[in-house]
C-alpha positions as CSV (number, residue, x, y, z in Angstrom):
1,M,-51.3,-41.8,19.4
2,A,-48.2,-43.0,21.1
3,T,-48.3,-44.6,24.6
4,S,-46.4,-42.9,27.4
5,P,-42.6,-43.5,27.1
6,A,-40.8,-45.3,29.8
7,L,-38.2,-43.4,31.9
8,S,-35.9,-46.4,32.2
9,H,-35.6,-50.1,31.3
10,I,-34.4,-52.9,33.7
11,V,-33.4,-56.2,32.2
12,V,-33.1,-59.3,34.5
13,W,-31.0,-61.6,32.4
14,K,-29.4,-65.0,32.6
15,D,-26.4,-65.8,30.4
16,T,-27.1,-69.3,29.1
17,R,-23.8,-69.8,27.2
18,D,-22.9,-72.3,29.9
19,G,-26.4,-73.7,30.0
20,I,-29.7,-72.7,31.7
21,D,-28.6,-74.4,34.9
22,A,-25.4,-72.3,35.2
23,G,-25.0,-71.3,38.8
24,G,-26.2,-74.6,40.1
25,D,-29.9,-74.0,39.5
26,T,-32.2,-72.3,37.0
27,R,-33.1,-69.8,39.7
28,N,-29.5,-68.6,40.2
29,G,-27.2,-66.5,38.1
30,W,-29.6,-63.7,37.1
31,A,-27.9,-60.3,36.6
32,I,-29.5,-56.8,36.5
33,Y,-28.9,-54.5,33.5
34,V,-30.2,-50.9,33.2
35,R,-30.8,-48.7,30.2
36,C,-31.9,-45.0,30.5
37,S,-34.6,-43.9,28.0
38,E,-32.2,-41.9,25.8
39,G,-29.5,-44.7,25.7
40,D,-29.1,-47.5,23.2
41,R,-27.2,-50.0,25.4
42,Y,-27.6,-51.6,28.7
43,F,-25.2,-51.3,31.6
44,L,-24.6,-54.0,34.3
45,Q,-26.0,-52.8,37.6
46,E,-25.8,-55.9,39.8
47,G,-24.1,-59.2,39.3
48,P,-25.6,-62.7,39.2
49,Q,-28.1,-63.4,42.0
50,A,-31.4,-65.3,42.6
51,V,-34.1,-64.6,40.1
52,S,-36.6,-63.9,42.9
53,A,-34.5,-61.1,44.3
54,A,-33.6,-59.6,40.9
55,A,-37.1,-59.8,39.4
56,G,-38.7,-58.5,42.6
57,L,-36.4,-55.5,42.6
58,A,-37.1,-54.7,38.9
59,L,-40.9,-55.1,39.2
60,H,-41.3,-53.1,42.4
61,R,-43.4,-50.1,41.5
62,A,-42.5,-50.6,37.8
63,I,-45.9,-49.2,36.6
64,T,-45.9,-46.3,39.0
65,L,-42.3,-45.3,38.1
66,R,-42.9,-45.8,34.4
67,R,-40.1,-48.4,34.2
68,N,-40.0,-51.1,31.4
69,V,-39.0,-54.5,32.8
70,T,-37.6,-57.6,31.0
71,V,-36.9,-60.9,32.5
72,A,-35.2,-63.2,29.9
73,W,-32.3,-65.4,29.1
74,G,-30.0,-66.1,26.1
75,D,-26.5,-66.4,24.8
76,A,-26.0,-62.7,24.2
77,V,-25.1,-60.4,27.1
78,P,-27.3,-57.3,27.2
79,N,-24.4,-54.8,27.6
80,S,-22.7,-56.2,24.5
81,V,-25.4,-55.7,21.9
82,P,-27.8,-52.9,20.9
83,S,-31.1,-52.9,22.8
84,N,-33.1,-53.7,19.6
85,K,-31.2,-57.0,19.4
86,I,-32.5,-57.9,22.9
87,E,-36.0,-57.1,21.8
88,Q,-35.7,-59.6,18.9
89,V,-34.7,-62.4,21.3
90,L,-37.9,-61.7,23.2
91,L,-40.1,-62.4,20.2
92,E,-39.3,-66.1,20.3
93,L,-39.0,-66.5,24.1
94,R,-41.4,-69.0,25.7
95,P,-43.0,-69.2,28.2
96,I,-43.4,-65.5,28.8
97,Y,-45.7,-63.1,30.6
98,I,-46.6,-59.9,28.7
99,I,-47.9,-56.9,30.7
100,C,-48.8,-53.6,29.1
101,P,-51.4,-50.9,28.7
102,E,-54.5,-52.1,26.9
103,R,-54.6,-49.2,24.5
104,S,-52.7,-46.0,23.7
105,P,-54.0,-42.9,25.4
106,S,-57.1,-41.7,23.6
107,P,-60.1,-39.4,24.4
108,F,-62.3,-42.4,23.5
109,D,-60.7,-44.8,26.1
110,T,-60.6,-43.3,29.5
111,D,-60.2,-46.6,31.4
112,N,-56.4,-46.5,31.4
113,A,-56.5,-50.2,31.9
114,W,-53.5,-52.6,31.8
115,V,-53.6,-56.2,30.5
116,S,-51.6,-59.3,30.9
117,I,-51.3,-62.5,28.9
118,F,-49.2,-65.7,29.3
119,L,-47.8,-67.5,26.3
120,S,-46.8,-71.0,27.1
121,E,-44.4,-73.1,25.0
122,G,-45.3,-73.2,21.3
123,R,-48.0,-70.5,21.6
124,H,-47.9,-67.5,19.4
125,L,-49.4,-64.1,20.1
126,Q,-52.9,-64.5,18.7
127,R,-54.8,-61.7,17.1
128,W,-57.6,-60.2,19.2
129,R,-57.4,-62.7,22.0
130,E,-58.9,-62.1,25.5
131,P,-56.2,-61.0,28.0
132,D,-55.7,-63.2,31.1
133,S,-56.3,-60.2,33.3
134,R,-57.5,-56.6,32.8
135,W,-57.1,-54.1,35.7
136,P,-56.5,-50.4,36.3
137,A,-52.8,-49.5,36.5
138,E,-52.8,-49.4,40.3
139,R,-54.5,-52.8,40.7
140,M,-52.2,-54.3,38.0
141,Q,-49.2,-53.1,40.0
142,Q,-50.6,-54.7,43.1
143,G,-51.3,-58.0,41.2
144,I,-47.7,-58.0,40.0
145,G,-46.5,-57.8,43.6
146,E,-48.8,-60.6,44.6
147,S,-47.7,-62.9,41.8
148,C,-44.0,-62.2,41.6
149,Q,-43.0,-64.9,44.0
150,N,-45.1,-67.4,42.0
151,W,-43.6,-66.4,38.7
152,F,-40.0,-66.2,40.0
153,P,-39.8,-68.4,43.1
154,I,-37.1,-68.6,45.7
155,W,-34.8,-71.6,45.7
156,K,-36.1,-74.8,47.3
157,H,-34.2,-78.1,47.7
158,R,-34.9,-80.6,44.9
159,E,-37.5,-78.4,43.3
160,Y,-36.9,-77.5,39.6
161,W,-38.1,-74.2,38.2
162,R,-38.6,-73.8,34.5
163,P,-37.6,-70.3,33.6
164,A,-40.4,-68.0,32.4
165,G,-39.7,-64.7,30.7
166,L,-41.6,-61.4,31.4
167,V,-42.1,-58.3,29.3
168,L,-43.6,-55.2,31.0
169,R,-43.9,-52.3,28.6
170,H,-45.2,-48.7,29.0
171,D,-44.5,-47.6,25.4
172,I,-46.5,-50.2,23.4
173,S,-50.0,-51.3,24.0
174,G,-51.9,-54.6,23.6
175,E,-53.8,-53.0,20.8
176,E,-50.6,-52.1,19.0
177,M,-49.2,-55.6,19.6
178,G,-52.3,-56.9,17.9
179,F,-53.9,-59.1,20.6
180,I,-56.4,-56.4,21.8
181,R,-59.2,-55.7,19.4
182,P,-59.0,-52.0,18.1
183,L,-61.4,-49.7,19.7
184,E,-64.4,-49.0,17.4
185,I,-65.0,-45.2,17.2
186,T,-68.6,-44.6,16.1
187,P,-70.2,-41.3,15.2
188,D,-72.2,-41.4,18.5
189,S,-69.1,-42.0,20.6
190,V,-67.4,-39.0,18.9
191,L,-70.4,-36.8,19.7
192,N,-70.5,-38.1,23.3
193,R,-66.9,-37.2,23.8
194,T,-67.6,-33.6,22.7
195,M,-70.0,-33.3,25.6
196,D,-67.1,-32.7,27.9
197,D,-66.8,-29.3,26.3
198,P,-69.1,-26.8,28.2
199,A,-69.8,-24.9,25.0
200,V,-71.2,-28.1,23.4
201,R,-73.3,-28.9,26.3
202,R,-74.7,-25.3,26.3
203,A,-75.4,-25.4,22.6
204,L,-77.2,-28.8,23.0
205,M,-79.4,-27.4,25.8
206,L,-80.4,-24.4,23.6
207,R,-81.5,-26.5,20.6
208,D,-85.1,-25.7,19.9
209,P,-87.1,-27.3,17.1
210,A,-89.0,-24.1,16.7
211,R,-85.8,-22.2,16.0
212,R,-83.7,-23.9,13.4
213,S,-80.8,-21.5,13.9
214,T,-80.1,-23.2,17.2
215,Y,-79.4,-26.4,15.3
216,V,-77.0,-24.6,13.1
217,D,-75.3,-23.1,16.2
218,F,-75.0,-26.5,17.7
219,I,-73.4,-28.0,14.6
220,R,-70.9,-25.1,14.4
221,V,-69.9,-25.6,18.1
222,V,-69.7,-29.4,18.0
223,L,-67.6,-29.5,14.8
224,A,-65.2,-26.9,16.3
225,A,-64.7,-29.2,19.3
226,Q,-63.7,-32.3,17.3
227,P,-60.2,-31.4,16.1
228,A,-59.0,-31.4,19.7
229,L,-60.2,-35.1,19.8
230,G,-58.0,-36.0,16.8
231,I,-61.0,-36.3,14.4
232,P,-60.1,-35.3,10.9
233,E,-62.6,-33.0,9.0
234,Q,-63.9,-35.7,6.8
235,D,-64.9,-37.9,9.8
236,Q,-66.4,-35.2,11.9
237,V,-69.9,-35.7,13.3
238,P,-72.7,-33.1,13.3
239,M,-75.5,-35.1,15.0
240,Y,-76.4,-38.5,16.5
241,S,-77.2,-41.5,14.3
242,G,-80.7,-41.7,15.8
243,E,-81.4,-38.1,14.5
244,V,-80.2,-39.2,11.0
245,A,-82.5,-42.2,11.0
246,A,-85.5,-40.0,12.0
247,Y,-84.6,-37.4,9.4
248,F,-83.9,-39.7,6.5
249,G,-86.4,-42.4,7.1
250,P,-89.4,-40.5,5.6
251,I,-87.1,-39.3,2.7
252,A,-86.1,-42.8,1.7
253,S,-89.8,-43.9,1.6
254,R,-91.1,-41.1,-0.6
255,L,-92.4,-41.9,-4.1
256,G,-91.7,-39.9,-7.2
257,P,-88.8,-39.2,-9.6
258,Y,-85.3,-39.2,-8.0
259,E,-84.6,-35.6,-9.0
260,D,-87.9,-34.3,-7.6
261,R,-87.3,-36.0,-4.3
262,A,-83.7,-34.9,-4.2
263,R,-84.7,-31.3,-4.9
264,A,-87.1,-31.3,-2.0
265,V,-84.4,-32.8,0.3
266,R,-81.8,-30.2,-0.6
267,K,-84.3,-27.4,0.0
268,Q,-85.2,-28.8,3.4
269,L,-81.5,-29.2,4.3
270,R,-80.7,-25.6,3.4
271,Y,-83.6,-24.5,5.5
272,D,-82.7,-26.7,8.5
273,F,-78.9,-26.6,8.5
274,G,-78.0,-23.5,6.5
275,E,-74.3,-23.3,5.7
276,F,-73.8,-26.9,6.8
277,D,-76.4,-28.4,4.4
278,Q,-73.9,-30.2,2.2
279,F,-71.8,-31.4,5.1
280,V,-74.9,-32.8,6.8
281,L,-76.1,-34.4,3.6
282,R,-72.8,-36.3,3.1
283,F,-72.8,-37.4,6.8
284,M,-76.4,-38.5,6.6
285,L,-75.9,-40.6,3.5
286,K,-72.8,-42.2,5.1
287,T,-74.5,-42.8,8.4
288,Y,-77.9,-43.9,7.3
289,S,-76.7,-46.9,5.3
290,P,-76.8,-49.4,8.1
291,Y,-80.4,-48.5,8.9
292,G,-81.9,-48.7,5.4
293,A,-80.6,-48.6,1.9
294,I,-81.1,-45.4,-0.2
295,S,-81.4,-46.3,-3.9
296,E,-78.3,-45.5,-6.0
297,G,-80.5,-43.2,-8.2
298,L,-81.6,-41.1,-5.2
299,R,-78.1,-41.0,-3.9
300,R,-76.7,-39.7,-7.2
301,A,-79.5,-37.2,-7.4
302,L,-78.7,-35.9,-4.0
303,L,-74.9,-35.6,-4.5
304,E,-74.8,-34.9,-8.2
305,P,-78.1,-33.2,-9.3
306,K,-77.0,-32.2,-12.8
307,K,-75.7,-35.6,-13.7
308,A,-78.8,-37.3,-12.4
309,A,-81.0,-35.0,-14.4
310,A,-79.0,-35.7,-17.5
C-alpha cells in the first residue's frame, strides 16, 4: 500500500561548482527551489541565503503540510535537470538525515509513527537497523523544530560547519527503504483486526459450543470482513491459532492407520464447520505446523484421501 503523497517538494540547495565554501562560508549560498506534486522540475523560489534560514523555512510544519523537503548540494542546479536526477544525487550524499514514516498506511499498523536516522560519512543504509528516533508525526515535527538550529546552524565567526544533507519524505517509508523490518502479519493479528467490525464482535459473542452453527456463522462473518483489510482469499483466517492447537493436538496424537484417522477428522470437520470444512482443514494444517508436526502420511490422507488409500 502506498504512503500518502506529498503536496509539494522544497529543495534547499547549494551549487558547489565554485566549491562548497562558495559565498564565503559553507553556511551561505543556499537557494530554495520548489516543485509541485504534478511537476517534474524545480523552480527557483528564493536566491542564495544562509542555510539556517532556508532550511528552517522549508522544514517549518513540513510533516503537517505534507511537504517533502531536501537539503543537499552538488554541481547540478535543481531547475536545470529532472527531479529524478536530483534523487540520484541524494543516494550518495553523506552525511545525511533521513526522516520518513515508519511504514506505509496499513490496518495492521495504527501507530502512524515517523522515524529518523543519521548516516555519517562512509555509512550505507543498513537493512533492518534501529532508527535513531521513533515518534508520532506531531512529536517528530516538534523534534525537527527543536533540532533544526543544531543541524543547520547560523553563522558564527571562525566556526566551520560541515554541511549535512536532509531528506524528509512522505511518499516512501522506512520499511520501503529497507531499514525498517517488515511488519509480520500473523493469523491472530488478522483476526484481531477484524474485531473492529461490529458484526464480527457480535458473531464472536454468540459463539456457543453447544450450537455448532454459531461457529459456522462466525467463520462466515469473519471471512467476509477480511477483504477490506487487504487479505487475499488464500490467506484469510477463520480462527485463532490457539483454537487450532486445541483442535488438532488430540488428532495428531491418535493411533491407527492414516486413512482411518483422516476419515474421522473429515467427518468431525463437516459436523463442526459445515460448508467451511475444507477451508478450515487447510488453514489448520498450515497453522498447526509450528506447534507440532503432523506426519506426511496423515497430511496426505487428510488432503488427498483417494491417493493415500491407494
